[in-house]
VEXLUMGU-815525 format. One record per residue (C-alpha): x, y, z; residue number from 1. Coordinates in nm, 4 decimals. Example, Ala and Ser with C-alpha at 12.3 -4.5 7.8 and 13.67 -1.06 7.14 Angstrom:
<nodes>
> xx,yy,zz,num
> 1.2300,-0.4500,0.7800,1
> 1.3670,-0.1060,0.7140,2
</nodes>
This chain:
<nodes>
> xx,yy,zz,num
> -5.1338,-10.5597,1.8579,1
> -5.4445,-10.4573,2.0520,2
> -5.2245,-10.3233,2.3326,3
> -5.0333,-10.1013,2.0879,4
> -5.3579,-9.9724,1.9373,5
> -5.4904,-9.8919,2.2857,6
> -5.1689,-9.7064,2.3677,7
> -5.1871,-9.5099,2.0408,8
> -5.5496,-9.4185,2.1137,9
> -5.4558,-9.3029,2.4641,10
> -5.1864,-9.0748,2.3222,11
> -5.4321,-8.9346,2.0674,12
> -5.6805,-8.8545,2.3468,13
> -5.4052,-8.6876,2.5505,14
> -5.2885,-8.4724,2.2602,15
> -5.6470,-8.3688,2.1905,16
> -5.7171,-8.2911,2.5574,17
> -5.4032,-8.0755,2.5714,18
> -5.4822,-7.9013,2.2436,19
> -5.1607,-8.0260,2.0866,20
> -5.0866,-8.1432,1.7364,21
> -4.8077,-8.4012,1.7421,22
> -4.5311,-8.3907,1.4858,23
> -4.5573,-8.7229,1.3089,24
> -4.2345,-8.8623,1.1667,25
> -4.1548,-9.1954,1.0096,26
> -3.8344,-9.3938,0.9941,27
> -3.8806,-9.4136,0.6179,28
> -3.8939,-9.0343,0.5801,29
> -3.5924,-8.9918,0.8072,30
> -3.3946,-9.2466,0.6090,31
> -3.5033,-9.0996,0.2748,32
> -3.4385,-8.7325,0.3491,33
> -3.2905,-8.6693,0.6942,34
> -3.2313,-8.2989,0.6355,35
> -3.5950,-8.2426,0.5410,36
> -3.7099,-8.4239,0.8548,37
> -3.4646,-8.2248,1.0673,38
> -3.5997,-7.9041,0.9129,39
> -3.9515,-8.0138,1.0112,40
> -3.8404,-8.0774,1.3702,41
> -3.6598,-7.7432,1.3908,42
> -3.9638,-7.5645,1.2527,43
> -4.1941,-7.7379,1.5030,44
> -3.9640,-7.6121,1.7797,45
> -3.9814,-7.2571,1.6400,46
> -3.6183,-7.2758,1.5344,47
> -3.4733,-7.1874,1.1950,48
> -3.5325,-7.4865,0.9660,49
> -3.2635,-7.3578,0.7291,50
> -3.0043,-7.4711,0.9844,51
> -3.0766,-7.8287,0.8789,52
> -2.8944,-7.7595,0.5516,53
> -2.5603,-7.7196,0.7293,54
> -2.5757,-8.0465,0.9218,55
> -2.3258,-8.3046,0.8044,56
> -2.4882,-8.6406,0.7509,57
> -2.3137,-8.9575,0.8632,58
> -2.1743,-9.1792,0.5918,59
> -2.3719,-9.5004,0.5619,60
> -2.1824,-9.8223,0.5105,61
> -2.2661,-10.0135,0.1950,62
> -2.5540,-10.2461,0.2543,63
> -2.6581,-10.0688,0.5731,64
> -3.0227,-10.1113,0.6444,65
> -3.0593,-10.3894,0.3913,66
</nodes>
């Protein structure tokens, strides 16, 4: 766990040194509302987030992720 924390801290220092704000996404948010997360990614890339509305989502099998 300490190695992961050190890696996370190194990334945070790099982002700060570069003057960047990372886009933070979670698996939970992606699973809950994939189109909203896609819209966030598109927006962060200076693309039209409205395009996320037209993306067809894959059909999840029953019990998937359980």
